[in-house]
Residue, then its C-alpha position, 0 to 999 in steps of 0.5 A: m479463500t482468495a485473500r487471508l488475514d492473519i493477525a499476530d503481534g499487532v500486525g495484520v498480514i493480508t495475503l493475496d492468495r491466487p498464486h496460479v494466476l500471479n495473484a491477479f484480481d477478479d471480483e472475488l479477490g477484490r471483495a476479499t481484499l477489501d474486506a480484509v483491509k476493513e477488518a484489519a483497520s477496525v481491530d484495535h490491537v492491529r496497529c500495522i497492516a501489511i499486504t503481500g502476495a502468495g507465491r512468486a508475485f505480489s499481484a499481476g493486476e487485473d485477471l485478463g485471462a478470465l475475460q478472454e472469452g468476451y475479448g475473443r468475441g470482440e466484447t470489452p468489459d465495463l472497465g469503469r464499473i470494475l474500477a468503481e466497484r472493485y479497485n477504487p473502494l480498495v484504494r480508499a480503504v487503504r488510504a483511510a486506514p487509521k494505521p500504517v499500511l505496508a506493501a511487502v512486494n515479494g515479486v511482480a507488481a503490475g497494473a492494478g497490483a502496482s497501483l495497490a502497492l503505491a497506495c500503501d504508506t510504505r513499500v518494502a520490496s524483494e530484490d526479485a520484485r518488479f514494478v510494471l505499469g503495462f496499461a499502455r501496452v493494452g491501450l489503457v490508462p493507469d488507474a486505481g490511483a496510480l497516476w495520482f501516487l506516481a505524480r507525487a512520487v516522481g513528478p508529472g514528467r517522469a510519471f508520464e514516461l513510466a505510464t506511456r513506456g510501460a517497461p518493467l522496472g527492476a526493484r533497485e531501479a524502482a527504489e532509485l525513483g522512490l517507488f520502493d522505499r527499501v529493497e532487501p535480498a530475497d533470502r532476507f526479504d521475509s524477515a526484513w518486511r516483518a521486522r519493519a511491520r513490527e516496528l510500525a506496530d510497536g510505534p505510536t499508532l495515533a501519531h502515525a495515523l495523524t502523520k498519514g493524514l497530514l501527508e495526504y493533503a500536504l501537496v495540495r494545501t497552502l502552507e497556512e492550511q498545513l500549519a493550521a492542520e498541524i496545530e490540530a494534529q499535534t494537539e490531539a497527539g499531545r493528549s495521547a498516552d503514547h506522548l506521555e510515555g514517549v517523554r517519560a521514556f526519553l527522560g528516563k533514558r529507556a525505550p518507550r513502550f507505546t500502547g497505540c493510544 
């Protein structure tokens, strides 16, 4: 097994499990991770998805070591096919999931591993984590949506600098740029990201999904288009049982008990 899904307390935890190669992706891990994301997204009682890595890395990206024989013969793989068949479907599935997806970045997130972390809705990192866009160092461009997410997070100029330098960023530096949303001490990291995932899972799932959808297009819509989209989203959220529960809890001065519908 190269990726496993464990469900408990409303959280579906997907663990990338190839620690001997820092959870680098091959076809098997790509398929297993995609299947796990789709399964977690489809299970009603999963109200938050968390993705993390086994061992000391989140993911080192593409497993170039597995391709070294071909490179040694001067043959390059069809990287476009790999993107189309492995990484792009995974990024799309993360973005399409109708519930929050949290990246629990326990160690290095490099290459496509960094792209996967960026594709998630929020990122909690260990102070031991590193963010590495090393594509330029091997003559490639950032892929799997990395530049799309980076440009929105830090602006095109800073995104170009990060992409062309390829220098590792420590967790604190990445957080200052907005690439990680929270950095936790290594000894508290596991409990911290699990608490955040549980907080999301206990929240109003439909409202979170609608918020995710509004943010997805907020930077490309006109203001009028965004205002119209908010009308649709708020109308749907306003009809939910969670909205009614939230108002009753507010008026009753108690904590809400959301059910995700």
